[in-house]
C-alpha positions, 0 to 999 in steps of 0.5 A: 500500500503506497502512501495510505491515508492515516487519520489522527482523529481527536485532540491537537494541543500544546504539551506544556512542561515547566521549562518549555512547550511542545506540540502534542495530542495523541492522535496528532502525534500519530499523524505526525509519525505516520507522515514521517514513516512515509504515509499521508498522516492527516490530523483531524482536530480543532484549534482556537483562533489564537496564537497557540492555534496558529503556531501549531498550524505553522509547525505541522505545515513545516513538518509536511503535514496536511492541515486542511482537516484542522478546524478553527473555533472562534469561541474557545481556545486551543487546548493545552496539557500541563505536564510534570515529569517525575522519575521519567514518568509524566503526570497530566493536567488537562483543562476542559472546554477547549477547541478539541472538545467541539469537533464538528462533523463536516462534509470535508470530514465525511470525505476524509472518513471515506478516504482514510485507510486507517483512523487512530482515535482514543478515549480522551477526545470523547470526554465531551458529548460533542466531540464524542458524537463527531468521532463516532459519526466519522468512524461510521462513515469510513469504508469497511476496509478502514483499520480502526485503531483505538488508543486506550489513553485513560486520563482520569477523570476524562473517561467513563465506563460507557465511553471505554466500552464503546471505544473498544466496540469500535476498534479493530486494533486496541493499543493499551498499557499495563495499567489500562489493561488492569483498569479495563479488567476491573471496570468490566469484571473480566477475569480473562481480558484477552478472551473477552476482547477477542470473542466478546468485543470483536477486536482483531489485534491487541497491542500491550505496551509494558514500559521497560519490559517491552511489548506484546502483540496478540491476535486470536491465533498469535501472541508475540513478546518483544523486549524493549529496544535498548536506547539511552533515553537519559535526555528524553521523556516518555511523552508521545512514545506510545503514539510513535509506537501506534504510528509504526504499528499502523504503518505495518498492519496496513501493509500486512507485515508479519506480526513479528516485523510489526511489533519489532518496528513499533518498539524500535521506533518508539525507543528512538522517540523516547531518547528525545524530548517532546512528542514530535521529534525529528529522527534521522533518516537512517532510523526511519529507514530501519523501521519502514 
């Protein structure tokens, strides 16, 4: 598949650290990395008509992303997330009532939905009923072959059991970490989560990220374990690493790569991103070539 359209549907915002800020938002991060990996990554989001929003547009255009599906809201501001790092892990404060809480399903978005070979979405952008309805309408207008990739990005208190359940129902591919795995099992009272996801919810692929222990990828017929990619991340951070993983995984799933190739590429790419600061770092071409 040559240059497939991979849409990142949901939040686009500023990650605000104590010393600096960086562009972010999980779906937008996926779009960024999908583009760097040779796909047509398109962020579908909403920003405010303010300096923060215009700066985000400028940066994404500079990196070669198609920004035509980013809506501009005249009433509410561009989103931000305050991030504090402690022992290499991030904690998040996410203000509500921002532009990406007001995603609007338009005729242009209907066209994008039909053109998308993959859509990456998550739970966070569904915290408001307006965006939640829009995201589901977008997914309902995709083709039957479109790969729906859900990132179970649980940021309390910005999700409900109902939203979580419906997100899983919509997904072909589910990406989550160990904490989210346990949260889902506890929320729905499931003892064998793998069996429940495959046989009750109809998920096709599960990818479980495990930090320093690497990652696992599962289908009803296969279960592979991939160790962490060894990299010096002394000067990096964990922000957006999972989104880089999702982008590389989606890249290979669309190309029908063997699962072992897909998980190794995703782990390798995410490792290189973890060695750098921010969710949208530039990587050397040699790194890109090693994972595509």
